[in-house]
C-alpha positions in Angstrom: 7.2 -8.5 13.1 9.7 -7.1 10.7 8.3 -4.4 8.4 8.2 -5.2 4.7 10.9 -3.6 2.6 11.1 -2.2 -0.8 13.6 -3.8 -3.2 16.1 -2.1 -5.5 15.7 -1.7 -9.2 17.6 -4.8 -10.3 16.7 -7.1 -7.4 13.0 -6.2 -7.6 12.8 -7.0 -11.3 9.0 -7.1 -11.6 6.0 -5.3 -10.2 2.4 -6.3 -10.8 0.1 -4.0 -12.8 -3.0 -4.9 -10.9 -5.5 -3.2 -8.7 -4.0 -2.9 -5.2 -6.4 -5.3 -3.6 -6.8 -9.1 -3.3 -9.2 -11.6 -1.7 -10.1 -11.6 1.9 -7.5 -14.0 3.1 -8.7 -14.4 6.7 -7.8 -18.1 6.3 -4.2 -17.1 5.5 -3.8 -16.2 9.2 -5.1 -19.5 10.5 -8.1 -17.6 12.1 -11.7 -17.5 11.0 -12.8 -14.1 9.7 -16.3 -12.6 9.7 -18.6 -13.2 6.8 -19.4 -9.5 6.7 -22.7 -7.7 7.2 -21.3 -5.2 9.8 -20.9 -1.5 9.7 -18.1 0.7 10.9 -18.5 4.3 11.8 -15.2 5.9 10.8 -14.7 9.5 12.0 -13.8 11.9 9.2 -11.7 15.0 9.9 -12.7 18.4 8.5 -10.5 19.7 5.7 -7.1 20.9 7.0 -7.9 24.4 6.0 -11.4 24.5 7.5 -12.1 27.0 10.3 -12.7 24.1 12.7 -9.7 22.0 11.6 -8.5 21.2 15.1 -9.7 17.8 16.3 -9.3 17.9 20.0 -10.5 20.5 22.6 -6.9 21.6 23.2 -4.9 20.2 20.4 -3.2 22.9 18.4 -1.3 22.8 15.1 2.2 21.5 15.7 1.7 20.5 19.4 3.2 17.0 19.4 2.8 16.5 23.1 -0.9 17.4 23.0 -1.5 15.2 20.0 0.2 12.3 21.9 -1.9 12.9 24.9 -5.2 13.3 23.0 -4.9 10.5 20.5 -2.4 8.0 22.1 -5.2 6.1 23.9 -6.5 5.1 20.5 -3.3 3.4 19.5 -2.7 -0.3 20.4 0.0 -2.9 20.3 -1.0 -6.0 18.3 0.4 -9.3 19.7 0.3 -12.4 17.5 0.7 -16.0 18.5 2.0 -18.4 15.8 3.4 -21.9 16.2 5.2 -21.6 12.8 6.7 -18.2 13.1 6.8 -17.7 16.9 5.5 -14.6 18.7 5.2 -11.4 16.8 3.1 -8.4 16.2 3.0 -4.7 15.5 0.7 -1.8 16.1 -2.9 -0.7 15.2 -5.4 1.9 16.1 -9.1 2.1 17.0 -11.6 3.0 14.3 -14.9 3.2 16.1 -16.6 2.7 19.5 -17.9 -0.7 18.4 -14.4 -2.1 18.7 -13.1 -2.2 15.1 -9.3 -1.8 15.0 -7.1 -1.5 11.8 -3.6 -2.8 11.4 -1.3 -4.1 8.6 -2.1 -7.4 7.0 1.5 -8.5 7.3 1.4 -8.0 11.1 -1.0 -11.0 11.2 1.1 -13.3 9.1 0.7 -16.9 10.4 -1.4 -15.8 13.3 -3.2 -18.4 15.4 -4.3 -16.0 18.0 -4.4 -12.2 18.2 -4.7 -9.8 21.2 -4.3 -6.1 21.5 -2.8 -4.1 24.4 -3.9 -0.6 25.1 -1.5 2.1 26.4 -3.2 1.7 29.8 -1.9 -1.9 29.9 -5.3 -3.5 29.4 -5.2 -6.5 27.1 -8.2 -7.8 25.0 -8.5 -10.8 22.7 -9.2 -9.7 19.1 -11.2 -11.4 16.3 -9.8 -11.1 12.8 -12.7 -9.7 10.7 -10.7 -9.8 7.5 -7.4 -9.2 5.7 -6.4 -7.8 2.4 -2.8 -8.6 1.5 -2.8 -6.5 -1.6 -3.3 -3.3 0.4 -1.6 -4.5 3.5 -4.8 -3.7 5.5 -6.5 -5.9 8.2 -9.4 -5.3 10.5 -9.7 -6.6 14.0 -12.5 -6.4 16.5 -12.5 -6.4 20.3 -15.4 -6.7 22.7 -15.0 -3.6 24.8 -17.3 -1.9 27.3 -19.4 0.9 25.8 -17.6 4.2 25.9 -14.2 2.7 26.8 -12.5 3.2 23.4 -10.9 6.2 21.9 -11.3 6.1 18.1 -9.0 8.1 16.0 -10.2 10.5 13.3 -9.3 9.8 9.6 -8.0 12.6 7.4 -7.7 12.8 3.6 -4.5 11.5 2.1 -5.3 13.2 -1.2 -4.7 16.5 0.5 -1.4 15.6 2.0 1.4 18.0 1.0 5.1 17.5 0.8 6.8 19.2 3.7 3.9 19.0 6.1 4.7 17.9 9.7 3.7 14.4 10.6 3.7 12.2 13.8 4.1 8.4 13.8 2.7 6.4 16.7 3.1 2.8 17.5 5.0 0.2 19.5 8.5 0.0 17.9 10.6 -3.0 19.0 7.9 -3.7 21.6 9.1 -1.0 23.9 5.6 0.5 24.4 3.6 3.4 22.9 6.1 5.8 21.3 5.9 8.9 19.1 8.3 10.1 16.4 8.1 13.2 14.2 9.1 14.2 10.8 7.6 15.6 7.6 5.9 14.2 4.5 8.9 13.5 2.2 6.8 12.5 -0.8 3.4 11.5 -2.0 1.9 9.1 -4.6 4.7 6.5 -4.0 4.1 3.0 -5.3 5.1 0.3 -2.8 5.0 -3.5 -2.9 2.2 -5.2 -1.1 2.8 -8.5 0.9 1.5 -10.5 -2.1 3.8 -8.6 -4.5 1.0 -6.5 -6.0 1.4 -2.7 -6.0 -0.1 -0.3 -3.5 -0.1 3.2 -5.1 -0.4 6.6 -3.5 1.7 5.8 -0.4 2.9 8.6 1.8 6.6 8.8 2.2 8.0 10.2 5.5 11.3 10.7 7.3 9.6 10.1 10.7 11.5 7.2 12.4 9.6 3.9 11.7 11.0 0.6 13.1 9.9 -3.0 13.4 6.8 -3.0 15.5 5.5 0.4 14.1 3.8 -1.5 11.3 0.0 -1.0 11.5 0.3 2.2 13.6 -1.1 5.5 12.5 0.8 8.3 10.7 -0.9 11.5 11.9 -0.9 15.1 10.6 -0.2 17.9 13.1 -3.9 18.0 14.0 -4.0 14.3 15.0 -5.9 13.1 11.9 -4.7 9.8 10.5 -3.3 10.2 7.0 -1.9 6.6 6.6 -0.9 3.3 8.2 2.9 3.0 8.8 3.8 -0.1 6.7 7.3 -0.2 5.3 10.9 1.1 5.3 13.1 1.2 2.2 15.8 -1.3 1.8 19.4 -0.6 1.0 20.1 -4.2 0.2 20.4 -7.4 2.1 22.2 -5.8 5.0 20.0 -3.0 6.1 17.3 -0.4 5.6 17.5 3.2 4.5 17.2 5.6 7.3 14.5 8.2 7.1 12.7 6.6 4.1 9.4 5.1 5.4 6.1 4.6 3.7 2.5 4.6 4.9 -0.5 3.0 3.1 -2.7 6.1 2.3 -5.7 6.5 4.6 -8.1 6.9 1.6 -7.2 3.4 0.5 -7.7 2.2 4.1 -11.2 3.7 4.3 -12.4 1.9 1.2 -10.8 -1.5 2.1 -12.0 -1.4 5.7 -15.6 -0.6 4.6 -15.6 -3.5 2.2 -14.2 -6.0 4.7 -16.6 -5.0 7.4 -19.7 -4.8 5.2 -19.1 -7.7 2.8 -16.4 -9.8 4.3 -14.4 -9.6 1.1 -12.5 -7.1 -1.0 -12.9 -7.3 -4.8 -10.2 -5.8 -7.0 -9.4 -5.6 -10.7 -6.7 -7.5 -12.5 -5.1 -7.4 -16.0 -2.4 -10.0 -15.5 0.9 -8.4 -16.4 4.3 -7.9 -14.8 6.2 -4.8 -15.8 9.8 -3.8 -15.7 10.1 -1.3 -12.8 11.7 1.4 -14.9 10.1 3.2 -17.9 11.9 3.9 -21.1 12.9 7.4 -19.9 14.4 6.0 -16.8 16.3 3.3 -18.7 17.8 6.1 -20.9 18.9 7.9 -17.7 20.3 4.8 -16.0 22.2 3.5 -19.0 23.3 6.8 -20.5 21.9 5.8 -23.9 19.8 8.4 -25.8 16.2 7.7 -26.8 17.4 7.5 -30.4 20.0 4.9 -29.4 17.4 2.8 -27.5 15.2 2.9 -30.5 17.9 2.1 -33.0 19.4 -0.8 -31.0 16.4 -2.2 -29.1 13.3 -0.9 -30.9 12.1 0.9 -27.8 9.7 3.8 -28.4 10.4 7.3 -27.0 8.2 6.7 -23.9 6.4 3.9 -22.2 6.2 1.1 -19.6 7.7 -2.3 -20.6 5.7 -5.5 -20.2 8.0 -8.2 -19.0 5.4 -10.9 -18.7 1.7 -11.4 -19.6 0.0 -14.1 -17.5 -1.1 -16.9 -19.7 -4.9 -16.7 -20.2 -5.1 -13.4 -18.4 -6.8 -10.3 -19.9 -3.6 -8.8 -21.3 -2.6 -12.1 -22.9 -6.1 -12.5 -24.4 -5.8 -8.9 -25.8 -2.5 -9.9 -27.6 -0.1 -8.2 -25.2 3.2 -10.2 -24.8 6.2 -10.2 -22.5 9.7 -10.8 -23.7 13.2 -12.1 -23.0 15.9 -10.5 -20.9 18.5 -8.4 -22.7 21.4 -6.4 -21.3 21.3 -2.7 -22.0 24.6 -1.1 -21.1 24.9 -3.4 -18.1 21.3 -3.2 -17.0 19.3 -6.4 -17.4 15.9 -5.6 -18.9 13.2 -8.0 -19.9 11.8 -6.4 -23.0 8.3 -7.2 -24.1 5.6 -5.0 -25.5 5.7 -1.3 -24.5 2.6 0.5 -23.3 2.9 4.1 -24.5 -0.7 5.3 -23.6 -3.5 4.3 -21.3 -7.0 5.6 -22.1 -5.4 8.3 -24.3 -2.9 9.5 -21.7 0.9 9.2 -22.2 2.7 6.7 -20.1 6.2 7.5 -18.7 6.5 4.6 -16.2 4.7 1.5 -14.9 3.2 3.7 -12.2 1.0 5.4 -14.8 -0.4 2.0 -15.9 -0.9 0.8 -12.3 -2.8 4.0 -11.3 -5.3 3.5 -14.1 -5.8 -0.2 -13.4 -6.3 0.6 -9.7 -9.1 3.0 -10.6 -11.0 0.4 -12.6 -13.6 -2.0 -11.4 -14.0 -5.6 -12.6 -15.8 -5.8 -16.0 -14.6 -2.3 -17.0 -12.2 -1.9 -19.9 -9.1 0.1 -20.6 -7.6 1.1 -23.9 -3.8 0.6 -24.2 -1.6 1.9 -27.0 1.1 -0.7 -27.4 4.3 -1.0 -29.4 6.1 -4.3 -30.1 9.8 -3.4 -30.3 10.3 -5.7 -33.3 8.0 -3.7 -35.6 7.7 -0.3 -33.9 4.2 0.3 -35.0 1.7 1.4 -32.3 -1.6 -0.4 -32.0 -4.6 0.1 -29.8 -5.9 -2.8 -27.7 -8.9 -3.1 -25.4 -8.2 -4.9 -22.2 -11.0 -6.1 -19.9 -10.4 -5.7 -16.2 -11.4 -8.8 -14.3 -11.6 -9.8 -10.6 -8.2 -10.7 -9.2 -7.9 -14.5 -9.1 -7.4 -16.3 -5.9 -3.7 -16.8 -5.1 -2.6 -14.4 -7.9 
């Protein structure tokens, strides 16, 4: 399966400001998912700076060959049968000895049957326990003999540092278990989920990731999983950007997997807005217009994230937040609606600042937005209730 790609500024005109998750969606694959009630025993790595930070008996910091030998048996190829889309698949990795395996949700798109193949060549049929398109996470389960699986250990994506060495494992182009190396190129990146919502906190890496790597682990130099390899950046319709890949952060994976296995569903918050992907500061940089010129000509405040659309009847719409119409600012098409300048008292520079706060909220919680309507320029505070993400949103 081809990895999802990240669109450019103008072609990817909108991003959703919603919590990163969505409904279970096992029915989206054509397979029947579990109703929950299970438990998964995920292995947690010690802190990277702890005295016992090495994960294997002989795995040392920076030893790629040893990491491959020690943890490669826990990485699988995921093969998908689909009458509509044809054969496809990706990668995944073992979570625990009971047979739970994690992969990307987009790997299972259109699946009518799923199997996994281990590096030994052994193949097992897999049950889809659940999927979450909004985090691009899915959980499978295989019925394996006791003691036959090699679960990987999960690290802490909040502790990932730019420049740290990383190792990507998976089955690129269906050639078999492969390993590539690189560094962490960036952290806290927002990326688009398969259902167009936003996954925040992604890990950016220059380790080579190709079609088929999707769902495989991104490991630190100890062999701890710090993310699920999910996307490569697009350069347009003709290709992808070399050395710009993204992994869903493992801390997001932990939370989503636990919900899927234990309850059979994933509940996330939602405020129902689409936002222009660039904040006021970035628009100033892209267009060459000063903040003063943007205010004088378009009524834009000095900072903030622009609401392009508020879903009718959604929480933001009910709170009086409005989208707008497209205007061209120095050649850049911008849909200008209300501008969010603060969230819960903190200044907003870009849509990412809004998205992060929404992603931290639970349904039934509220958030306070300071909003400016460009026509009048006067800031106002509005309370927005976070609700459960609607089906099909």
